N, C-alpha and C positions, 0 to 999 in steps of 0.2 A: 922671489923669481922674478924674470922680466918677461911679461907677456906682450906680444905685438898684435893688435887688431889690424884686420884689413877689412876695409868696407867699400861698397859701391859709391857711396855718397859721403860728403863730409858730416861728421857726426853733430854739427851745429845746425844742419838743415833739419827740415820737418820730416817727420816719418816714424813710425813705431820702431823699426829697427835702430834708428839713430838714437831715439830716446832710450832704448834698452842699453845700447852701448855706452852712452854717457853715464847711466847709473851704474853699469858694470864696473867701468873705470873708477868712478868714485869710490865704491865699496872695496874694490881691490887695492887701491891706494890706501885706504884706511886700515886694510889689514897688513899693510907694510910692503906690498908689492909695487913693481915698477910696470906702467902700463904706457905703451907707445901706440898711436892710432895713425895707420897709414890710409889716406883717402884723398880723392881729387879734390884740388884747391876749389873753394868756393868764390866765385867771381864777385867783386864789389865788397868783399868782407875781409878784414884782416883780423885774426883773433890773437895773434902773438903768444899763443901757447905752446911752451917747448914740448908738449907731449905730442903734438901734431906733427906729422911728416905729410906735408900736402903736396901731392904728385902734380906736375903740369897736366893741365885739362883744358877742355873746351866747354863751353855752356850748351845745354841740350834743351833748355826752356827759355821763352821769352823773358821770364822774370829772373832768369840767370841763378836761380837757387840750386838747381841741380847741374851737374857737370859729369864729364866722362874723360877718363884717362885711358889712352890706347895702350893696351898691354904689349909687352915685347921688350927687345933688348934694351932701347933706351930708358924705358920706365925701370927695368931690372937694375941698370947701373945706377939710376937716379937713387932708388931704394936702398941699394948696397951702399953708395956712399953716405947716406943720411944715417943709416943704422950703424955703420962702422965707428961713428963718433959716439956711440951710446953703449951702455953695459951689454955684455953678450947676452944673446936672446936665448930663452930657455924653451918657450912654447909660441907657436904661431896660431892665432885664433882667427880663422877666417869666418866673417859674418857677411857674406856677400854672394851674389849669384852670377855676376858677369865680370867685368874687367877687374874688380877687387879681388874676385875668386881667383882668377887667373895669375894675378900678380903676387897673391899671397902664396899659392901653391908652388909657383915657380921659385920664389924666394926661399921657401922651406926646402924645395929639391936641391937647390944650389948649395945650401948650408947644412944639409943633413939634419934638419929639425923636425919634431913631431908636429902634425896638425890637428888641431880640434876644429871641426867645421860645425857651425851652427846654421841650420836651414830655416831661414825665416819666412820664406815665400813659396807659394804654388806657382811656379814660373808659368806652366802651362795655362792655368786658369787666368792669371793676371794678363798675359799676353792676348789671350783670347778676348779679354774684356775691353781692350784698347784698339784692336786693329782686326779687320776681316781677312787679313792675309796671315793669320796666325800659324797655318801649317807651313808657309814658306819660311816664316821668320824662326819657327823652332827648328826647321831642318837646317837653316843657315846657322843657327846657335850650336847644333850639334857638330857641325863641320868646323866652325870656329874654335870650339872647345877641344876638339881633336888636333887641331893645328897648334893651339897655344899649350895644351898639356898632352904631348904625343905619349903613346904607350910606353911603358918602361917600368922598372921597380919602383913601387910605392914605399912610403915610409909608415904603413900600417902597423898596427900593433904587433902582429905576428908574422910579418914580412910577406904579406898577400901581395899578389902582383895585381896589375890593372885587370887581367883577363882571368884570372883564377885564384885559388886559395890553397895551393899545394902545401904550404908550410903550416897553414892553420890547423891541419889535421893532428899535428903533433901537440896541440894544447888539450889538457884535459878537459877544458870548459867547451870544447868544440863538440857538443853532443846534442842529439835532439832532445827536445824538452817540450812538455805540454802543461796547459795549465786549464782550469775548468772552462769548457767551451771553446777553447783555442786550437786552431790547427797545429800540427807538429811544426816546429820550425827549426833551423839548425843555425847555431851561433857561427857566423864567419867572421874572419879578421877584417873584412871590409871590401870594397870594391864592388863591382857589378857582377855580370855574370848570370843574372836570373833571367828566364825566358820572358818574364812579364815586362822587361824593359822594352820589348819589341813593340809593345801596345801603344807606346806614346814617345814622341820625340821629346817631350817635356821631361818625362822620367829618365829617358836616356841621358839627356843632358845633366840632369842632376846626379845621376849615377857617375857621369865622367868627371864631374868637378869634385865628387866626395871620394873618388877611387883612392887617391894618395892619403887619406886621412887616417890618423890614429884613433880617432873617436868622431862621432857625429852626433849633434845634439838637435832635438826639436823643442819648440816651446809648448807642445801639448802632446797627450797620449795618442789621440786621434790622428795627428799628423806623423807622429813617429810610426805608428802602425801603417800608414800608407806608404811611408818611405821604405819600409821593410817588405811590405807586401808587393811593391813593385821593383824589388831588387836594387834599390839605391844603395843601401848600406844595412848591415846587421852586425850586432843589435844598435838600435838607436837609443841613446840616452835622453830621458825626458828632463828638461830644466825649463820650468815656467819663466817668462819675462815677469818681473816683479814691480813692486812700487816701493819708493822710498820710505824707510821706517819712521822717518821724522815727520814726512808728510802725512803718513797714515795715521800716526798717533794724534797730530794736531786736528785732522778732519775727525778722528772718532770722538776726540774730547770736545769738540765743538759741535757735534751732531745735536740739533735740537729735536725735542718730541715732534711728533706729527702735529701740524696745524689743522684746525678744522677746514672743511671745504671740500670741493670735488677731488677725485683722484689726480695725482700730478705724474705725468710721464715724461720721460726723456729720451730722445734719440741723439746718438753722438756718431759722427762718422764722415768720412769724405763723400760727398754728394756726386756719386757716380754710379752706373748701372749695376756694377756687381753688388753695392751695398743695399740695393733695393729699397731707397727712400721712397720712390714714387708709388710702389705698391703698398708700402706702409701708409701713406697718406691716403691712399683709396680706401684701405682698410679702416683708417680712423673714420672717414665719412660713412663708410657702410656699417660701421658698428653702431652708430647713433649714440654713442655714450657722451655723458656730460664729463669733461675732463679738461685740463690744462695740458697741453702737449708742447714741450719746449724742443726745438731742433737746434742742434750745436754742430757747427762745422760749416765747410764751404765747398765749392767745387762746380763743376760744369752744369750740374742739373738745378742748380738753385732757382733760376728763373723758371724753369719748367714746373718746380715744385710750388712755387709761389702762385703760378697760374692756376694749377691744379686746385690748390686750396680756394682760391678765389671762385672758381668754377663750380667746385662741389659744395661749398659753404658748409663744412661739417659743424656738428653741433658742438663739438670741442673747440677750445680756444687754441689755436696753433700759432706759435710764435717762433719766428726764426731769428736766433740770437747770434749768427755768425760763428766765427772763430774765436775761441776764449783761450785764456792762459790755461795752463794745465791745473794749477791749483783752483781757479775758477770752475773749471769743468768738474773737478772732484767735489767742490761744494755743492754744485748742482745735483750730482749723483747722490750725495748725502742726504739732500733736502727732498729728492724725489720720492715717490711711493713705488716706482718701478722704472727701470731702464728697459728699452725694447731693442732687441737684437734681430735684424731682419735678413742679413746676407745668408747665403746657404751653399756650402762647398767650397767657399773662397777663403775663409780664415784659417790660418795654421795655428792660431790660438784664439783670437777674439778677445782682446784685452778688456773692453768695456764692462761685459757681465761680470768679470772677475774683480775689477776694481769696484764695481757697485757692491758686489757680494762682501768683499772686504770691509765696505763701509756700512753693512748691514742692509742695503737695498736689493729686494729680490729683481727678478727680470722676466720679461715674456720673451722666450727663446724659440727662433724659428728653426735653427740649425741643430739637429739631433746630436751631432759630435760634440757640440759645445755643451748642450744639455747633459749629456753623459759625462763630460768633465766636470761640470759643476756639481752633479750628483744629487743635489736638492736645492729648494730655494727658488724655484721658477714656474711659470705657467708654460706648458709646452704648446707649440701650434702643431695640431694634429696633422696637417698636410703641410709640409714646409713651404712649398711654393704656391699655395692657394692663398689668394686675397681673402676669399671668405673665411677660410680657417683662421687666418691672422685676426680677422675681425672678430670672430667667436673668441679667440684667446684674449683680445683685449677687452671684451665685454665681460668675460669671466673675471679677469684681474680687476677691473673697475668695480664690479659688483662685490668681490671680496674685500678689496680696499674699503668701500663704502660701509660694509658690514663689520668691519674690524677684525676680518680674518685672514689677512694677507698671509702668503705663504712665508715661513722663516728660513732664512738663508743658512747654508752650511756653515755651521760656527769655526770649521777648520780652515776655511778659505783664508781668513785674515792673516793667520800665522803662516800658512803655506806660500802666501803671496809676498811676504816681506823680502825685499832685496837681500837682506843680510842672510836669510836661509838659502836664497838662489845663488848667492856668491859662495857659500860654504859648498853647495853642491857642485858648483863648477870648479872650486878648487880641488875637490876630491878626484875630479876627471883629470885635471891638469897633473896631479900627483901620480895617477894611475899611469897615464901615457909616459911620463918621465921615468917611472920605474920599470917599464915593460923592456 
């Protein structure tokens, strides 16, 4: 089949969604399918890859890595011309939240194609993290979405409309069902319509861009639950972002036995407030533990983090390694005694603890949603936003590692996290929406 990805950013730019899309394309092509990727042109770079349809764009950062394509008639015509020269499209896979989402859904509507929409981001939390004007920005986004994707018949699995699910009741799967400890939920064919979407412009926005989808996927069960809970779409399929099988095999084959010495912790991420690097470094100092702590990544808070370490003089040896290549990061995770996850409520999956678990490395986990997804193999932070509780969890982890009783990771993670299994799961969804 021919699958067309739509993204907000070029897949060769940095970012978790972009890494996932590159890997998805690679494994879909190995399985014999054709993939085209539609995304804004990246300024100053020419990739010459025939799979890319690079839409006209303007840079939106000083380093020109990220770009924006204004959605609308001109972009629609550009995409139509580019895809007319390629094999007939079977499935549109939108993996975007803004201009890429609008362009992808508009293309699918024009050509009567089913849409699978992967939600990678918590739009509301992300915008709140970068601007004090978040309510105004979110309200503007909702209006923009309604303008770009006006109400009308959707291409959902069972003919649901933007504002209701009248046809869905004819399907025998549309029955209330319960599980142990679960509230009753009804399977709807898609679209918004839940009263809870009034609670937040962010959820209303996501509901609006999901409304025309035949299926919606999320990279974790906890994010899928929130999407359903807030009326964005029901049911949401859970398909984790994965790790390249070959890279995982090499990392596992070269993993060395633990060396003697103090416990080794690693923190990986973007140095921005929502990732909570500064509270982590405060907790390292407060813990008083003897350890090696490697910080991988870059961002606006690096200087503040370095100043904090200089001021607090923790007993642990804290090293800032900067941005590393993906394989080098995995090697650091494999060599560590524990990875530390500190963001709370922000991650839609939280890749690092899963990558570490796949390599056999346990984690200190602040976010209870991520802890539940891992199931085992971690030291929980009793009060997720408490620096003192994080310090206590770090001390417990260091003591257990020193004593040779570190927690064992969930052995199922490595197999469930392989990209080959994730691609198989996504192909089942493609087949389902094509047969509906």
